[in-house]
Backbone as CSV, one residue per row, in Angstrom:
resi,resn,N_x,N_y,N_z,CA_x,CA_y,CA_z,C_x,C_y,C_z
1,MET,69.027,117.806,123.550,67.738,117.090,123.486,66.932,117.618,122.300
2,SER,66.445,116.702,121.461,65.678,117.120,120.288,64.287,117.576,120.697
3,LEU,63.715,118.464,119.890,62.381,119.004,120.153,61.345,118.281,119.305
4,ARG,60.085,118.445,119.706,59.004,117.797,118.977,58.455,118.663,117.862
5,PHE,58.761,119.946,117.911,58.156,120.875,116.960,59.235,121.604,116.176
6,LEU,58.931,121.954,114.945,59.869,122.656,114.083,60.159,124.052,114.628
7,THR,61.423,124.394,114.687,61.829,125.734,115.090,62.712,126.319,113.995
8,ASP,63.051,127.589,114.119,63.934,128.226,113.145,65.372,128.260,113.641
9,HIS,65.675,127.454,114.661,67.019,127.503,115.254,68.106,127.218,114.214
10,SER,67.951,126.131,113.470,69.000,125.739,112.529,68.959,126.557,111.247
11,LEU,67.920,127.402,111.096,67.787,128.168,109.864,68.268,129.605,110.013
12,LYS,68.628,129.997,111.211,69.077,131.366,111.427,70.526,131.535,110.964
13,VAL,70.815,132.685,110.429,72.160,133.015,109.988,72.624,134.236,110.761
14,LEU,73.848,134.184,111.253,74.396,135.319,111.980,74.366,136.556,111.089
15,PRO,73.781,137.645,111.556,73.674,138.845,110.691,75.013,139.332,110.172
16,GLU,76.084,139.125,110.946,77.399,139.632,110.537,77.937,138.979,109.270
17,ILE,77.483,137.752,108.954,78.026,137.111,107.753,77.070,137.223,106.566
18,VAL,75.877,137.766,106.772,74.960,137.984,105.653,75.586,139.004,104.708
19,GLY,75.612,138.701,103.451,76.229,139.582,102.474,77.672,139.246,102.157
20,ALA,78.242,138.259,102.867,79.629,137.859,102.568,79.681,137.244,101.172
21,PRO,80.704,137.558,100.390,80.794,136.987,99.030,81.035,135.489,99.094
22,LEU,80.255,134.730,98.347,80.382,133.278,98.334,81.578,132.839,97.486
23,ALA,82.150,131.702,97.864,83.226,131.124,97.062,82.635,130.554,95.781
24,SER,83.268,130.818,94.675,82.773,130.318,93.400,83.042,128.821,93.268
25,PRO,82.259,128.108,92.448,82.534,126.685,92.218,83.966,126.442,91.722
26,ALA,84.484,127.338,90.896,85.838,127.162,90.378,86.866,127.223,91.501
27,ARG,86.715,128.188,92.405,87.657,128.300,93.522,87.579,127.072,94.430
28,ARG,86.378,126.593,94.679,86.226,125.418,95.527,86.845,124.188,94.870
29,ALA,86.688,124.068,93.560,87.263,122.931,92.848,88.786,122.987,92.882
30,VAL,89.348,124.176,92.669,90.808,124.323,92.718,91.325,124.037,94.118
31,ALA,90.631,124.520,95.138,91.047,124.278,96.522,91.051,122.787,96.831
32,MET,90.012,122.076,96.399,89.961,120.638,96.648,91.072,119.906,95.908
33,ALA,91.341,120.306,94.663,92.423,119.675,93.905,93.772,119.901,94.595
34,LEU,93.989,121.103,95.104,95.234,121.389,95.818,95.337,120.569,97.093
35,ASP,94.241,120.457,97.827,94.257,119.681,99.067,94.539,118.204,98.798
36,VAL,93.930,117.672,97.752,94.180,116.274,97.398,95.648,116.069,97.050
37,ALA,96.231,117.006,96.298,97.649,116.904,95.950,98.532,116.985,97.190
38,ILE,98.143,117.823,98.152,98.939,118.007,99.367,98.944,116.751,100.230
39,ILE,97.787,116.084,100.342,97.693,114.956,101.270,97.880,113.603,100.599
40,ALA,98.037,113.557,99.282,98.134,112.271,98.587,99.303,111.441,99.099
41,VAL,100.487,112.049,99.157,101.670,111.310,99.606,101.566,110.917,101.081
42,PRO,101.189,111.844,102.000,101.030,111.427,103.401,99.998,110.316,103.584
43,CYS,98.899,110.357,102.837,97.886,109.300,102.948,98.450,107.955,102.503
44,ALA,99.153,107.957,101.370,99.753,106.718,100.880,100.809,106.201,101.843
45,ALA,101.631,107.111,102.391,102.673,106.705,103.342,102.061,106.099,104.601
46,ALA,100.968,106.694,105.078,100.311,106.167,106.273,99.734,104.781,106.010
47,ALA,99.157,104.580,104.823,98.592,103.273,104.487,99.691,102.217,104.379
48,VAL,100.815,102.571,103.752,101.935,101.631,103.638,102.495,101.304,105.023
49,LEU,102.611,102.320,105.872,103.103,102.089,107.238,102.162,101.172,108.011
50,ALA,100.853,101.374,107.842,99.885,100.513,108.515,100.019,99.066,108.040
51,ALA,100.220,98.877,106.738,100.402,97.528,106.200,101.684,96.901,106.740
52,ALA,102.754,97.702,106.802,104.027,97.187,107.314,103.902,96.785,108.778
53,LEU,103.227,97.606,109.572,103.043,97.275,110.987,102.201,96.011,111.154
54,ALA,101.150,95.892,110.337,100.307,94.695,110.419,101.096,93.440,110.064
55,LEU,101.920,93.532,109.024,102.744,92.377,108.645,103.809,92.084,109.691
56,TRP,104.382,93.133,110.287,105.400,92.948,111.319,104.843,92.162,112.502
57,VAL,103.572,92.384,112.797,102.933,91.691,113.917,102.498,90.282,113.523
58,THR,101.914,90.143,112.339,101.302,88.869,111.964,102.209,87.948,111.151
59,ASP,103.103,88.523,110.344,103.921,87.691,109.448,105.228,88.414,109.118
60,PRO,106.181,88.468,110.066,107.438,89.196,109.823,108.207,88.677,108.612
61,ARG,108.112,87.380,108.364,108.830,86.819,107.209,108.276,87.389,105.903
62,ALA,106.951,87.512,105.826,106.343,88.096,104.627,106.729,89.562,104.485
63,LEU,106.851,90.272,105.602,107.264,91.679,105.543,108.662,91.805,104.952
64,ARG,109.580,90.981,105.417,110.939,91.024,104.852,110.924,90.671,103.368
65,ALA,110.074,89.719,103.001,109.991,89.322,101.597,109.449,90.456,100.736
66,VAL,108.420,91.148,101.222,107.849,92.270,100.470,108.892,93.358,100.274
67,VAL,109.641,93.683,101.320,110.681,94.707,101.227,111.739,94.290,100.208
68,THR,112.138,93.035,100.248,113.158,92.544,99.316,112.677,92.605,97.877
69,VAL,111.456,92.134,97.638,110.915,92.142,96.276,110.755,93.571,95.760
70,ALA,110.323,94.481,96.642,110.078,95.859,96.220,111.362,96.626,95.959
71,THR,112.447,96.260,96.621,113.696,97.036,96.516,114.762,96.375,95.647
72,THR,114.538,95.156,95.197,115.536,94.478,94.365,115.493,95.023,92.944
73,PRO,116.607,95.508,92.413,116.626,96.009,91.023,116.233,94.916,90.040
74,THR,115.682,95.331,88.908,115.183,94.376,87.919,116.276,93.408,87.468
75,GLU,117.492,93.921,87.291,118.566,93.045,86.800,118.979,91.994,87.827
76,LYS,118.634,92.199,89.095,118.981,91.231,90.136,117.794,90.390,90.580
77,ALA,116.626,90.665,90.016,115.436,89.901,90.379,115.398,88.608,89.580
78,LYS,116.330,87.725,89.876,116.484,86.459,89.179,116.449,85.315,90.182
79,PRO,115.985,84.131,89.772,115.965,82.988,90.690,117.366,82.570,91.136
80,GLU,118.392,82.980,90.356,119.761,82.653,90.753,120.221,83.470,91.958
81,ASN,119.539,84.560,92.215,119.852,85.404,93.373,119.229,84.736,94.604
82,PRO,120.053,84.171,95.514,119.483,83.423,96.644,118.599,84.271,97.553
83,ARG,118.940,85.535,97.724,118.129,86.408,98.582,116.761,86.659,97.959
84,TYR,116.750,86.882,96.665,115.481,87.120,95.971,114.643,85.848,95.921
85,ARG,115.290,84.718,95.701,114.550,83.448,95.654,113.922,83.150,97.017
86,GLN,114.655,83.428,98.093,114.106,83.211,99.424,112.904,84.128,99.667
87,ALA,112.990,85.360,99.148,111.866,86.286,99.284,110.638,85.744,98.562
88,LEU,110.832,85.136,97.383,109.697,84.550,96.663,109.100,83.383,97.437
89,ARG,109.958,82.594,98.081,109.462,81.492,98.919,108.596,82.022,100.067
90,ASP,109.039,83.119,100.666,108.347,83.656,101.839,107.088,84.428,101.482
91,ILE,107.067,84.989,100.267,105.900,85.804,99.899,104.768,84.955,99.332
92,ALA,105.085,83.768,98.836,104.062,82.916,98.225,102.928,82.561,99.200
93,PRO,103.218,82.128,100.443,102.098,81.827,101.364,101.242,83.051,101.674
94,PHE,101.858,84.236,101.754,101.095,85.458,101.998,100.126,85.715,100.854
95,LEU,100.597,85.552,99.612,99.727,85.764,98.456,98.580,84.753,98.440
96,ALA,98.888,83.515,98.782,97.841,82.487,98.792,96.807,82.757,99.877
97,ARG,97.221,83.436,100.929,96.302,83.712,102.035,95.401,84.911,101.758
98,VAL,95.961,85.964,101.159,95.199,87.215,101.048,94.598,87.452,99.666
99,ASP,95.121,86.802,98.613,94.625,87.098,97.256,94.632,85.834,96.407
100,ARG,94.122,84.773,96.975,94.209,83.473,96.309,93.471,83.453,94.982
101,GLU,92.345,84.192,94.910,91.533,84.136,93.688,92.261,84.710,92.478
102,LYS,93.259,85.566,92.698,93.998,86.163,91.585,95.394,85.567,91.422
103,LEU,95.716,84.593,92.258,97.044,83.978,92.191,97.062,82.924,91.085
104,PRO,98.121,82.885,90.272,98.206,81.849,89.237,98.036,80.456,89.830
105,ARG,97.391,79.575,89.090,97.055,78.256,89.592,98.300,77.456,90.005
106,ASP,99.379,77.542,89.207,100.555,76.749,89.547,101.198,77.219,90.847
107,VAL,101.141,78.526,91.087,101.690,79.043,92.339,100.828,78.590,93.513
108,ASP,99.516,78.704,93.366,98.608,78.308,94.447,98.723,76.821,94.734
109,ASP,98.782,75.990,93.687,98.897,74.540,93.888,100.175,74.196,94.639
110,ALA,101.273,74.877,94.293,102.541,74.607,94.966,102.470,74.992,96.445
111,VAL,101.826,76.122,96.743,101.688,76.541,98.143,100.831,75.551,98.908
112,GLN,99.725,75.093,98.307,98.846,74.147,98.983,99.547,72.819,99.249
113,ARG,100.491,72.445,98.386,101.263,71.213,98.600,102.365,71.413,99.629
114,GLY,102.647,72.678,99.935,103.748,72.963,100.847,105.096,72.993,100.159
115,ASP,105.088,73.019,98.832,106.330,73.034,98.051,106.658,74.484,97.697
116,LEU,107.305,75.186,98.630,107.585,76.600,98.418,108.669,76.822,97.373
117,ASP,109.541,75.834,97.167,110.537,75.964,96.095,109.849,76.014,94.735
118,ALA,108.845,75.157,94.551,108.101,75.177,93.288,107.309,76.476,93.151
119,ALA,106.767,76.966,94.265,106.040,78.236,94.223,106.969,79.375,93.845
120,ALA,108.181,79.376,94.416,109.160,80.414,94.086,109.571,80.319,92.627
121,GLU,109.736,79.105,92.125,110.102,78.901,90.721,109.010,79.454,89.800
122,ALA,107.754,79.206,90.145,106.645,79.701,89.327,106.557,81.224,89.395
123,LEU,106.778,81.799,90.578,106.735,83.258,90.709,107.892,83.917,89.965
124,SER,109.031,83.245,89.907,110.208,83.843,89.256,109.998,84.041,87.761
125,LYS,109.032,83.351,87.179,108.755,83.472,85.754,107.793,84.616,85.452
126,ARG,107.376,85.330,86.526,106.396,86.394,86.352,106.926,87.702,86.925
127,GLU,106.347,88.788,86.452,106.683,90.103,87.005,105.921,90.285,88.313
128,ILE,106.630,90.712,89.369,106.015,90.903,90.674,105.819,92.398,90.899
129,LEU,104.572,92.792,91.159,104.235,94.193,91.393,103.749,94.361,92.826
130,VAL,104.509,95.105,93.632,104.084,95.429,94.989,103.298,96.728,94.917
131,ALA,102.026,96.698,95.320,101.159,97.854,95.131,100.261,98.054,96.343
132,MET,99.808,99.304,96.497,98.879,99.669,97.559,97.765,100.498,96.935
133,THR,96.536,100.116,97.165,95.396,100.911,96.716,94.576,101.302,97.939
134,LEU,93.906,102.462,97.842,93.114,102.965,98.963,91.662,102.538,98.881
135,GLY,91.326,101.672,97.941,89.955,101.183,97.823,89.948,99.850,97.107
136,GLU,89.147,98.924,97.608,89.114,97.591,97.029,88.691,97.635,95.565
137,ASN,87.773,98.536,95.214,87.242,98.571,93.851,88.176,99.234,92.865
138,THR,89.241,99.895,93.376,90.154,100.576,92.472,91.446,99.787,92.260
139,ALA,91.509,98.591,92.822,92.728,97.800,92.695,92.994,97.471,91.227
140,GLU,94.243,97.638,90.841,94.633,97.376,89.452,94.584,95.883,89.172
141,GLN,93.977,95.525,88.066,93.929,94.128,87.665,95.267,93.758,87.035
142,PRO,95.954,92.736,87.571,97.260,92.373,87.012,97.114,91.845,85.589
143,ARG,98.029,92.258,84.740,97.986,91.788,83.366,98.606,90.394,83.290
144,GLU,98.520,89.804,82.139,99.064,88.463,81.931,100.562,88.447,82.225
145,GLY,100.993,87.472,83.005,102.400,87.372,83.347,102.817,88.224,84.526
146,MET,101.844,88.823,85.231,102.156,89.669,86.387,101.422,89.145,87.616
147,VAL,102.085,89.214,88.752,101.465,88.883,90.030,101.523,90.131,90.903
148,ARG,100.370,90.561,91.379,100.287,91.760,92.216,100.319,91.385,93.688
149,VAL,101.166,92.070,94.455,101.228,91.884,95.904,100.376,92.987,96.532
150,PRO,99.152,92.683,96.996,98.236,93.716,97.485,98.525,94.077,98.947
151,LEU,99.270,95.131,99.164,99.627,95.518,100.527,98.400,95.844,101.369
152,GLU,97.346,96.384,100.737,96.163,96.749,101.517,95.524,95.537,102.185
153,ARG,95.726,94.333,101.608,95.140,93.139,102.191,95.849,92.727,103.482
154,ALA,97.037,93.277,103.727,97.750,92.965,104.969,97.115,93.663,106.164
155,ILE,96.395,94.758,105.897,95.753,95.521,106.974,94.451,94.832,107.350
156,PRO,94.192,94.627,108.650,92.900,94.053,109.041,91.748,94.847,108.437
157,GLU,90.741,94.147,107.971,89.640,94.788,107.239,88.986,95.903,108.048
158,ALA,88.881,95.709,109.374,88.236,96.712,110.212,89.028,98.005,110.296
159,LEU,90.335,97.939,109.965,91.194,99.117,110.097,91.568,99.732,108.757
160,ARG,91.117,99.154,107.658,91.538,99.659,106.346,91.032,101.072,106.093
161,GLY,89.818,101.360,106.514,89.287,102.701,106.320,90.087,103.738,107.080
162,VAL,90.467,103.407,108.317,91.279,104.326,109.117,92.646,104.515,108.484
163,ALA,93.253,103.405,108.038,94.577,103.492,107.422,94.552,104.313,106.144
164,ALA,93.476,104.174,105.361,93.400,104.855,104.074,93.032,106.325,104.203
165,TYR,92.113,106.624,105.138,91.555,107.978,105.183,91.810,108.708,106.500
166,GLY,92.556,108.085,107.412,92.807,108.727,108.700,93.554,110.041,108.575
167,VAL,94.587,110.071,107.737,95.365,111.298,107.553,94.497,112.393,106.949
168,ALA,93.688,112.034,105.953,92.802,113.021,105.327,91.785,113.551,106.330
169,ALA,91.245,112.659,107.177,90.270,113.089,108.173,90.895,114.070,109.157
170,LEU,92.125,113.782,109.599,92.802,114.698,110.525,93.106,116.026,109.838
171,TYR,93.548,115.965,108.598,93.899,117.186,107.869,92.682,118.096,107.718
172,PHE,91.600,117.566,107.166,90.409,118.392,106.959,89.753,118.759,108.283
173,GLY,89.755,117.813,109.226,89.127,118.080,110.511,89.812,119.173,111.298
174,LEU,91.142,119.118,111.362,91.884,120.124,112.136,91.915,121.471,111.431
175,MET,92.091,121.455,110.118,92.180,122.706,109.381,90.859,123.471,109.377
176,ALA,89.751,122.746,109.182,88.451,123.423,109.108,88.054,124.044,110.443
177,ARG,88.507,123.468,111.550,88.147,124.024,112.846,89.175,125.037,113.346
178,GLY,90.226,125.249,112.577,91.265,126.196,112.978,90.773,127.634,112.943
179,ARG,91.631,128.529,113.384,91.254,129.942,113.476,90.882,130.517,112.117
180,LYS,91.567,130.072,111.066,91.282,130.596,109.723,90.121,129.859,109.060
181,GLY,89.732,128.688,109.593,88.634,127.937,109.004,88.902,127.502,107.580
182,ALA,90.150,127.172,107.282,90.484,126.844,105.896,91.640,125.859,105.841
183,THR,91.566,124.926,104.900,92.683,124.050,104.600,93.733,124.847,103.832
184,LEU,94.876,124.222,103.583,95.928,124.920,102.830,95.452,125.269,101.425
185,GLY,94.706,124.345,100.799,94.179,124.629,99.466,93.237,125.814,99.470
186,LYS,92.366,125.893,100.474,91.445,127.023,100.572,92.190,128.323,100.852
187,ARG,93.240,128.259,101.647,94.008,129.475,101.928,94.660,130.019,100.656
188,ILE,95.134,129.109,99.823,95.803,129.545,98.597,94.842,130.300,97.688
189,VAL,93.604,129.815,97.580,92.637,130.473,96.694,91.767,131.478,97.446
190,ARG,92.080,131.696,98.729,91.451,132.721,99.548,89.954,132.507,99.734
191,ILE,89.608,131.310,100.202,88.251,131.040,100.641,88.324,130.361,102.001
192,ARG,87.206,130.315,102.711,87.210,129.694,104.037,85.829,129.127,104.351
193,VAL,85.805,128.266,105.372,84.559,127.683,105.853,84.054,128.539,107.012
194,ALA,82.811,128.983,106.917,82.202,129.777,107.986,80.943,129.071,108.466
195,THR,80.701,129.097,109.768,79.464,128.527,110.306,78.358,129.571,110.241
196,LEU,77.139,129.123,110.135,76.009,130.043,110.057,75.768,130.771,111.373
197,ASN,76.191,130.160,112.494,75.983,130.809,113.793,77.192,131.619,114.255
198,GLY,78.237,131.652,113.435,79.400,132.456,113.762,80.384,131.813,114.709
199,GLU,80.107,130.595,115.195,81.010,129.927,116.120,81.997,129.050,115.349
200,ARG,83.130,128.764,115.988,84.106,127.873,115.363,83.573,126.450,115.389
201,LEU,83.881,125.705,114.332,83.505,124.300,114.296,84.255,123.538,115.377
202,SER,83.587,122.601,116.008,84.294,121.686,116.894,84.994,120.634,116.032
203,PHE,85.912,119.890,116.632,86.613,118.862,115.868,85.629,117.804,115.369
204,ALA,84.652,117.442,116.209,83.654,116.454,115.798,82.836,116.964,114.610
205,GLU,82.479,118.239,114.631,81.715,118.812,113.517,82.565,118.864,112.250
206,SER,83.866,119.150,112.413,84.754,119.156,111.248,84.863,117.771,110.633
207,LEU,84.971,116.744,111.492,85.017,115.371,110.984,83.696,115.007,110.303
208,GLU,82.600,115.462,110.887,81.292,115.212,110.293,81.215,115.842,108.903
209,ARG,81.765,117.029,108.772,81.770,117.697,107.475,82.642,116.930,106.480
210,PHE,83.781,116.413,106.945,84.662,115.633,106.078,83.967,114.361,105.600
211,VAL,83.335,113.641,106.529,82.621,112.422,106.144,81.515,112.754,105.149
212,GLY,80.956,113.960,105.257,79.912,114.371,104.329,80.367,114.441,102.883
213,TYR,81.691,114.485,102.652,82.186,114.490,101.270,81.776,113.222,100.513
214,LEU,81.390,112.180,101.243,81.013,110.929,100.591,79.797,111.098,99.678
215,HIS,79.078,112.217,99.858,77.925,112.420,98.975,78.355,112.592,97.526
216,ILE,79.592,113.041,97.296,80.032,113.295,95.918,80.141,111.990,95.128
217,PRO,80.960,111.001,95.596,80.960,109.733,94.849,79.649,108.977,95.006
218,GLY,78.987,109.129,96.185,77.733,108.407,96.414,76.632,108.815,95.462
219,SER,76.639,110.078,95.037,75.622,110.557,94.094,76.160,110.631,92.675
220,MET,77.350,110.064,92.456,78.013,110.112,91.144,78.196,111.553,90.672
221,GLY,78.418,112.443,91.648,78.697,113.839,91.332,77.465,114.703,91.138
222,ILE,76.275,114.093,91.157,75.055,114.871,90.910,74.840,115.916,92.001
223,SER,75.240,115.595,93.242,75.013,116.542,94.340,75.800,117.832,94.166
224,LEU,76.815,117.819,93.299,77.580,119.044,93.055,76.735,120.116,92.374
225,LEU,75.602,119.721,91.824,74.716,120.700,91.191,74.204,121.734,92.189
226,TYR,74.274,121.397,93.502,73.852,122.366,94.520,74.729,123.617,94.503
227,LEU,75.921,123.521,93.922,76.764,124.710,93.807,76.088,125.770,92.943
228,TRP,75.185,125.349,92.075,74.461,126.292,91.220,72.978,126.400,91.601
229,ARG,72.424,125.346,92.177,70.996,125.354,92.514,70.726,126.026,93.859
230,ASP,71.631,125.809,94.813,71.411,126.377,96.144,71.782,127.857,96.123
231,PRO,70.930,128.742,96.658,71.237,130.183,96.612,72.495,130.555,97.381
232,ASN,72.895,129.714,98.356,74.114,129.978,99.123,75.232,128.992,98.799
233,ARG,75.062,128.248,97.699,76.078,127.297,97.219,76.487,126.315,98.312
234,ARG,75.527,125.862,99.081,75.808,124.908,100.149,75.617,123.490,99.634
235,LEU,76.669,122.701,99.724,76.606,121.296,99.363,76.091,120.492,100.561
236,PRO,75.738,119.219,100.359,75.219,118.426,101.481,76.118,118.416,102.713
237,HIS,77.455,118.393,102.531,78.298,118.387,103.726,78.270,119.739,104.436
238,ASP,77.966,120.817,103.722,77.763,122.116,104.377,76.466,122.098,105.186
239,ARG,75.444,121.462,104.656,74.177,121.394,105.367,74.311,120.557,106.637
240,VAL,75.070,119.466,106.539,75.260,118.603,107.702,75.945,119.363,108.834
241,ALA,76.972,120.141,108.497,77.760,120.831,109.518,77.281,122.246,109.804
242,GLY,76.282,122.734,109.060,75.804,124.099,109.275,76.818,125.140,108.854
243,THR,77.423,124.934,107.678,78.485,125.831,107.222,78.172,126.381,105.836
244,VAL,78.967,127.354,105.449,78.938,127.913,104.110,80.375,128.286,103.764
245,VAL,80.728,128.224,102.490,82.092,128.561,102.066,82.063,129.945,101.422
246,VAL,82.846,130.859,101.987,82.836,132.254,101.540,84.242,132.679,101.157
247,ARG,84.319,133.799,100.482,85.624,134.384,100.169,86.265,134.900,101.448
248,ALA,87.557,134.698,101.591,88.268,135.197,102.767,88.541,136.678,102.591
249,SER,88.258,137.450,103.628,88.473,138.896,103.533,89.949,139.196,103.608
250,ARG,90.381,140.162,102.854,91.779,140.573,102.860,92.056,141.430,104.093
251,ALA,93.213,141.199,104.665,93.590,142.020,105.810,93.773,143.461,105.375
252,ALA,93.322,144.335,106.216,93.441,145.758,105.885,94.903,146.165,105.796
253,ARG,95.239,146.873,104.739,96.616,147.321,104.575,96.794,148.713,105.168
254,PRO,97.913,148.979,105.815,98.138,150.310,106.352,98.295,151.326,105.222
255,PRO,97.816,152.549,105.411,97.912,153.534,104.353,99.372,153.858,104.023
256,ALA,99.633,154.120,102.757,100.997,154.458,102.347,101.397,155.801,102.925
257,PRO,102.630,155.930,103.380,103.049,157.214,103.971,103.091,158.341,102.932
258,ARG,102.699,159.512,103.353,102.728,160.659,102.468,104.137,161.171,102.308
259,LEU,104.430,161.611,101.113,105.743,162.209,100.875,105.684,163.686,101.242
260,ALA,106.657,164.142,101.939,106.689,165.547,102.348,106.933,166.427,101.131
């Protein structure tokens, strides 16, 4: 229950962590770069799997066509190849449904007429690129003579965010609340996330901290200046979750045995 009057509850810091060495901006940047590299492939795989499942449920024929187009070698991607031509016939209605504004006019006209042979013939004269992007604004614009198959459009719009960022949310959420309080990237550079009250983050708080990363693109990177302006180098997502990033203490080493 929220209070009506200002208290110092959220401003108190556990005495045991006062004086802990803070993680430098360079270490935090390296840790984030490592984490992004670690989860890039799993995130992309999860998004592709989500698109495949969505197509399997809504349009199995288009799913088979996408697989065929994506796996057919360039030398066999010819209209004379009956399997490839059938894939072009099956993929044309999907393209007209999900990305009509970027579909060549002759292909779209053929689909609207119901002439899938003509649509396949028109597609066969172009390079077909099967692609997946994790954001609508980052989608590659197809060059002249290319038709892009946007796999992300196969995922229902309400689920695209989960498909794109679900793996990352689980990774950061579970790792930050773990016993070490650090992702794999943070462990490598020997830094960790510590709460100001000394308690472990709950999973919900870890997810809240992850969502807080949106301040970086949302502020066009300006919020990163808090790494130098804030005396405890707390970024907005640290403030949201009540955390600070500190250097991880080295485990005490046993003394070397004396030689007799």
